[in-house]
N, CA, C and O atoms as CSV, one atom per row, in Angstrom:
chain,resi,resn,atom,element,x,y,z
A,1,MET,N,N,-10.637,-7.716,-6.326
A,1,MET,CA,C,-11.101,-6.436,-6.165
A,1,MET,C,C,-10.658,-5.682,-7.362
A,1,MET,O,O,-9.506,-5.842,-7.766
A,2,THR,N,N,-11.483,-4.862,-7.971
A,2,THR,CA,C,-11.071,-4.134,-9.195
A,2,THR,C,C,-10.422,-2.762,-8.667
A,2,THR,O,O,-10.702,-2.237,-7.589
A,3,GLY,N,N,-9.586,-2.315,-9.530
A,3,GLY,CA,C,-8.922,-0.907,-9.172
A,3,GLY,C,C,-9.739,0.182,-9.575
A,3,GLY,O,O,-10.250,0.183,-10.695
A,4,TYR,N,N,-9.917,1.142,-8.737
A,4,TYR,CA,C,-10.608,2.385,-8.960
A,4,TYR,C,C,-9.993,3.518,-8.170
A,4,TYR,O,O,-9.301,3.284,-7.179
A,5,ARG,N,N,-10.223,4.674,-8.574
A,5,ARG,CA,C,-9.742,5.890,-7.857
A,5,ARG,C,C,-10.934,6.479,-7.066
A,5,ARG,O,O,-11.871,7.007,-7.663
A,6,ARG,N,N,-10.892,6.386,-5.753
A,6,ARG,CA,C,-11.957,6.927,-4.910
A,6,ARG,C,C,-11.648,8.393,-4.701
A,6,ARG,O,O,-12.530,9.231,-4.891
A,7,ASP,N,N,-10.472,8.724,-4.330
A,7,ASP,CA,C,-10.091,10.022,-3.952
A,7,ASP,C,C,-8.821,10.418,-4.624
A,7,ASP,O,O,-7.766,10.035,-4.118
A,8,SER,N,N,-8.801,11.137,-5.701
A,8,SER,CA,C,-7.682,11.177,-6.625
A,8,SER,C,C,-6.508,12.024,-5.998
A,8,SER,O,O,-5.384,11.816,-6.455
A,9,ASN,N,N,-6.652,12.910,-5.049
A,9,ASN,CA,C,-5.571,13.717,-4.579
A,9,ASN,C,C,-5.158,13.424,-3.167
A,9,ASN,O,O,-4.233,14.053,-2.652
A,10,LYS,N,N,-5.808,12.499,-2.533
A,10,LYS,CA,C,-5.344,12.103,-1.110
A,10,LYS,C,C,-4.927,10.696,-1.098
A,10,LYS,O,O,-5.491,9.816,-1.748
A,11,LEU,N,N,-3.899,10.521,-0.320
A,11,LEU,CA,C,-3.393,9.151,-0.070
A,11,LEU,C,C,-3.586,8.761,1.411
A,11,LEU,O,O,-3.008,9.388,2.298
A,12,TYR,N,N,-4.346,7.793,1.652
A,12,TYR,CA,C,-4.744,7.340,2.997
A,12,TYR,C,C,-4.439,5.872,3.177
A,12,TYR,O,O,-4.458,5.120,2.203
A,13,ARG,N,N,-4.158,5.441,4.388
A,13,ARG,CA,C,-4.201,4.028,4.721
A,13,ARG,C,C,-5.609,3.528,4.929
A,13,ARG,O,O,-6.423,4.263,5.487
A,14,GLU,N,N,-5.932,2.373,4.532
A,14,GLU,CA,C,-7.304,1.868,4.574
A,14,GLU,C,C,-7.362,0.838,5.678
A,14,GLU,O,O,-6.448,0.030,5.844
A,15,HIS,N,N,-8.495,0.878,6.466
A,15,HIS,CA,C,-8.597,-0.126,7.521
A,15,HIS,C,C,-9.029,-1.455,7.099
A,15,HIS,O,O,-9.063,-2.385,7.906
A,16,ASN,N,N,-9.376,-1.597,5.820
A,16,ASN,CA,C,-9.854,-2.892,5.341
A,16,ASN,C,C,-8.723,-3.599,4.624
A,16,ASN,O,O,-8.996,-4.564,3.911
A,17,GLY,N,N,-7.462,-3.185,4.762
A,17,GLY,CA,C,-6.399,-3.825,4.135
A,17,GLY,C,C,-5.879,-4.947,4.990
A,17,GLY,O,O,-6.292,-5.053,6.144
A,18,ILE,N,N,-4.999,-5.794,4.498
A,18,ILE,CA,C,-4.517,-7.002,5.171
A,18,ILE,C,C,-3.595,-6.643,6.325
A,18,ILE,O,O,-3.833,-7.076,7.453
A,19,PHE,N,N,-2.555,-5.867,6.075
A,19,PHE,CA,C,-1.525,-5.439,7.065
A,19,PHE,C,C,-1.302,-3.939,6.996
A,19,PHE,O,O,-0.587,-3.452,6.120
A,20,LEU,N,N,-1.874,-3.252,7.858
A,20,LEU,CA,C,-1.787,-1.815,8.123
A,20,LEU,C,C,-2.416,-1.026,6.938
A,20,LEU,O,O,-2.420,0.203,7.011
A,21,GLY,N,N,-2.918,-1.612,5.913
A,21,GLY,CA,C,-3.679,-0.906,4.864
A,21,GLY,C,C,-2.857,-0.102,3.844
A,21,GLY,O,O,-3.413,0.644,3.038
A,22,VAL,N,N,-1.584,-0.256,3.888
A,22,VAL,CA,C,-0.735,0.556,3.021
A,22,VAL,C,C,-1.000,0.249,1.474
A,22,VAL,O,O,-1.267,1.159,0.690
A,23,PHE,N,N,-0.916,-0.967,1.121
A,23,PHE,CA,C,-1.160,-1.340,-0.243
A,23,PHE,C,C,-2.627,-1.089,-0.696
A,23,PHE,O,O,-2.858,-0.748,-1.856
A,24,GLN,N,N,-3.559,-1.247,0.164
A,24,GLN,CA,C,-4.982,-0.907,-0.122
A,24,GLN,C,C,-5.159,0.497,-0.400
A,24,GLN,O,O,-5.888,0.925,-1.295
A,25,GLY,N,N,-4.425,1.256,0.448
A,25,GLY,CA,C,-4.508,2.811,0.267
A,25,GLY,C,C,-3.866,3.261,-1.065
A,25,GLY,O,O,-4.353,4.126,-1.792
A,26,LEU,N,N,-2.720,2.583,-1.310
A,26,LEU,CA,C,-1.997,2.918,-2.608
A,26,LEU,C,C,-2.829,2.396,-3.796
A,26,LEU,O,O,-2.774,3.021,-4.855
A,27,ALA,N,N,-3.565,1.337,-3.698
A,27,ALA,CA,C,-4.387,0.800,-4.778
A,27,ALA,C,C,-5.502,1.834,-4.969
A,27,ALA,O,O,-5.704,2.269,-6.103
A,28,ASN,N,N,-6.214,2.240,-3.964
A,28,ASN,CA,C,-7.328,3.188,-4.075
A,28,ASN,C,C,-6.916,4.564,-4.634
A,28,ASN,O,O,-7.688,5.236,-5.318
A,29,TRP,N,N,-5.694,4.946,-4.321
A,29,TRP,CA,C,-5.091,6.287,-4.757
A,29,TRP,C,C,-4.743,6.200,-6.196
A,29,TRP,O,O,-5.044,7.113,-6.964
A,30,SER,N,N,-4.110,5.117,-6.592
A,30,SER,CA,C,-3.489,5.069,-7.933
A,30,SER,C,C,-4.468,4.360,-8.971
A,30,SER,O,O,-4.222,4.444,-10.174
A,31,GLY,N,N,-5.528,3.692,-8.527
A,31,GLY,CA,C,-6.370,3.017,-9.462
A,31,GLY,C,C,-5.911,1.627,-9.913
A,31,GLY,O,O,-6.591,0.975,-10.706
A,32,LEU,N,N,-4.854,1.212,-9.450
A,32,LEU,CA,C,-4.323,-0.136,-9.793
A,32,LEU,C,C,-4.922,-1.162,-8.913
A,32,LEU,O,O,-5.289,-0.850,-7.780
A,33,PRO,N,N,-5.043,-2.363,-9.361
A,33,PRO,CA,C,-5.607,-3.442,-8.457
A,33,PRO,C,C,-4.552,-3.749,-7.316
A,33,PRO,O,O,-3.331,-3.786,-7.468
A,34,VAL,N,N,-5.258,-3.960,-6.148
A,34,VAL,CA,C,-4.383,-4.201,-4.927
A,34,VAL,C,C,-3.524,-5.398,-5.043
A,34,VAL,O,O,-2.411,-5.420,-4.518
A,35,TRP,N,N,-4.035,-6.466,-5.761
A,35,TRP,CA,C,-3.228,-7.695,-5.920
A,35,TRP,C,C,-1.967,-7.524,-6.735
A,35,TRP,O,O,-0.972,-8.224,-6.546
A,36,ALA,N,N,-2.043,-6.528,-7.690
A,36,ALA,CA,C,-0.820,-6.239,-8.483
A,36,ALA,C,C,0.136,-5.582,-7.659
A,36,ALA,O,O,1.309,-5.946,-7.742
A,37,LEU,N,N,-0.217,-4.574,-6.794
A,37,LEU,CA,C,0.725,-3.916,-5.865
A,37,LEU,C,C,1.343,-4.830,-4.938
A,37,LEU,O,O,2.543,-4.746,-4.677
A,38,ARG,N,N,0.557,-5.733,-4.406
A,38,ARG,CA,C,1.102,-6.759,-3.406
A,38,ARG,C,C,2.173,-7.728,-4.116
A,38,ARG,O,O,3.197,-8.085,-3.534
A,39,ILE,N,N,1.866,-8.094,-5.338
A,39,ILE,CA,C,2.855,-8.924,-6.043
A,39,ILE,C,C,4.124,-8.143,-6.316
A,39,ILE,O,O,5.213,-8.702,-6.184
A,40,ILE,N,N,4.033,-6.866,-6.693
A,40,ILE,CA,C,5.181,-6.071,-6.891
A,40,ILE,C,C,5.873,-5.849,-5.612
A,40,ILE,O,O,7.103,-5.799,-5.596
A,41,GLY,N,N,5.177,-5.713,-4.540
A,41,GLY,CA,C,5.808,-5.577,-3.196
A,41,GLY,C,C,6.563,-6.806,-2.784
A,41,GLY,O,O,7.635,-6.680,-2.193
A,42,ILE,N,N,6.038,-8.054,-3.077
A,42,ILE,CA,C,6.660,-9.284,-2.688
A,42,ILE,C,C,7.989,-9.446,-3.655
A,42,ILE,O,O,9.036,-9.875,-3.171
A,43,ILE,N,N,7.904,-9.132,-4.848
A,43,ILE,CA,C,9.045,-9.265,-5.757
A,43,ILE,C,C,10.097,-8.332,-5.271
A,43,ILE,O,O,11.254,-8.742,-5.175
A,44,VAL,N,N,9.771,-7.059,-4.944
A,44,VAL,CA,C,10.756,-6.089,-4.407
A,44,VAL,C,C,11.349,-6.605,-3.091
A,44,VAL,O,O,12.557,-6.505,-2.874
A,45,PHE,N,N,10.500,-7.156,-2.214
A,45,PHE,CA,C,10.889,-7.655,-0.952
A,45,PHE,C,C,11.985,-8.748,-1.121
A,45,PHE,O,O,13.007,-8.693,-0.437
A,46,PHE,N,N,11.781,-9.730,-2.019
A,46,PHE,CA,C,12.797,-10.784,-2.200
A,46,PHE,C,C,14.114,-10.286,-3.023
A,46,PHE,O,O,15.197,-10.866,-2.934
A,47,SER,N,N,13.900,-9.213,-3.783
A,47,SER,CA,C,15.087,-8.744,-4.588
A,47,SER,C,C,15.951,-7.839,-3.737
A,47,SER,O,O,17.177,-7.889,-3.837
A,48,ILE,N,N,15.355,-7.028,-2.919
A,48,ILE,CA,C,16.165,-6.002,-2.117
A,48,ILE,C,C,16.483,-6.506,-0.790
A,48,ILE,O,O,17.625,-6.374,-0.349
A,49,GLY,N,N,15.514,-7.104,-0.084
A,49,GLY,CA,C,15.785,-7.653,1.230
A,49,GLY,C,C,14.742,-7.142,2.289
A,49,GLY,O,O,14.045,-6.146,2.091
A,50,PHE,N,N,14.694,-7.869,3.372
A,50,PHE,CA,C,13.695,-7.680,4.339
A,50,PHE,C,C,13.796,-6.400,5.040
A,50,PHE,O,O,12.799,-5.687,5.152
A,51,TRP,N,N,15.054,-6.020,5.574
A,51,TRP,CA,C,15.139,-4.869,6.395
A,51,TRP,C,C,14.834,-3.507,5.663
A,51,TRP,O,O,14.220,-2.636,6.279
A,52,LYS,N,N,15.219,-3.314,4.457
A,52,LYS,CA,C,15.014,-2.184,3.701
A,52,LYS,C,C,13.568,-1.996,3.480
A,52,LYS,O,O,12.996,-0.953,3.798
A,53,ILE,N,N,12.939,-3.070,2.899
A,53,ILE,CA,C,11.491,-2.953,2.510
A,53,ILE,C,C,10.602,-2.952,3.724
A,53,ILE,O,O,9.537,-2.338,3.672
A,54,GLY,N,N,10.968,-3.607,4.834
A,54,GLY,CA,C,10.319,-3.613,6.134
A,54,GLY,C,C,10.215,-2.254,6.717
A,54,GLY,O,O,9.154,-1.798,7.144
A,55,VAL,N,N,11.341,-1.624,6.722
A,55,VAL,CA,C,11.487,-0.284,7.324
A,55,VAL,C,C,10.712,0.676,6.390
A,55,VAL,O,O,9.973,1.492,6.940
A,56,LEU,N,N,10.792,0.673,5.122
A,56,LEU,CA,C,10.057,1.577,4.277
A,56,LEU,C,C,8.535,1.327,4.369
A,56,LEU,O,O,7.761,2.281,4.287
A,57,TYR,N,N,8.101,0.093,4.534
A,57,TYR,CA,C,6.615,-0.268,4.651
A,57,TYR,C,C,6.185,0.363,5.976
A,57,TYR,O,O,5.184,1.077,6.034
A,58,LEU,N,N,6.931,0.100,7.012
A,58,LEU,CA,C,6.461,0.700,8.394
A,58,LEU,C,C,6.546,2.246,8.433
A,58,LEU,O,O,5.763,2.910,9.112
A,59,LEU,N,N,7.458,2.753,7.732
A,59,LEU,CA,C,7.580,4.229,7.639
A,59,LEU,C,C,6.385,4.792,6.804
A,59,LEU,O,O,5.875,5.861,7.140
A,60,ALA,N,N,5.940,4.110,5.747
A,60,ALA,CA,C,4.842,4.578,5.012
A,60,ALA,C,C,3.561,4.425,5.864
A,60,ALA,O,O,2.702,5.307,5.838
A,61,ALA,N,N,3.426,3.312,6.617
A,61,ALA,CA,C,2.303,3.108,7.522
A,61,ALA,C,C,2.193,4.219,8.607
A,61,ALA,O,O,1.109,4.668,8.977
A,62,ILE,N,N,3.326,4.601,9.059
A,62,ILE,CA,C,3.326,5.684,10.141
A,62,ILE,C,C,2.985,7.016,9.485
A,62,ILE,O,O,2.194,7.803,10.005
A,63,LEU,N,N,3.615,7.252,8.303
A,63,LEU,CA,C,3.431,8.737,7.698
A,63,LEU,C,C,2.037,8.927,7.034
A,63,LEU,O,O,1.492,10.031,7.034
A,64,MET,N,N,1.486,7.855,6.483
A,64,MET,CA,C,0.264,7.996,5.758
A,64,MET,C,C,-0.906,8.104,6.718
A,64,MET,O,O,-1.039,7.257,7.600
A,65,PRO,N,N,-1.780,9.133,6.580
A,65,PRO,CA,C,-2.853,9.240,7.513
A,65,PRO,C,C,-3.838,8.166,7.343
A,65,PRO,O,O,-3.961,7.588,6.263
A,66,SER,N,N,-4.563,7.873,8.403
A,66,SER,CA,C,-5.633,6.751,8.314
A,66,SER,C,C,-6.843,7.427,7.734
A,66,SER,O,O,-7.068,8.615,7.962
A,67,ARG,N,N,-7.641,6.666,6.969
A,67,ARG,CA,C,-8.845,7.256,6.389
A,67,ARG,C,C,-9.915,7.569,7.455
A,67,ARG,O,O,-10.605,8.581,7.327
A,68,TYR,N,N,-10.083,6.707,8.539
A,68,TYR,CA,C,-11.051,6.900,9.522
A,68,TYR,C,C,-10.404,6.942,10.848
A,68,TYR,O,O,-11.084,7.105,11.861
């Protein structure tokens, strides 16, 4: 999937994402490809640890409004 900005000023979770749509929503908002954000997320996951990144990811999923 190519990166593009659909809505430049709103950050939403997407329902067509793999797990809760956080990275897909960030990709749509930032214009970066979703695969790049997922790779960065995996690198950060292994360098920082499961609990910190897991809690931050779930917190982002709770706080980000859903698109639909």
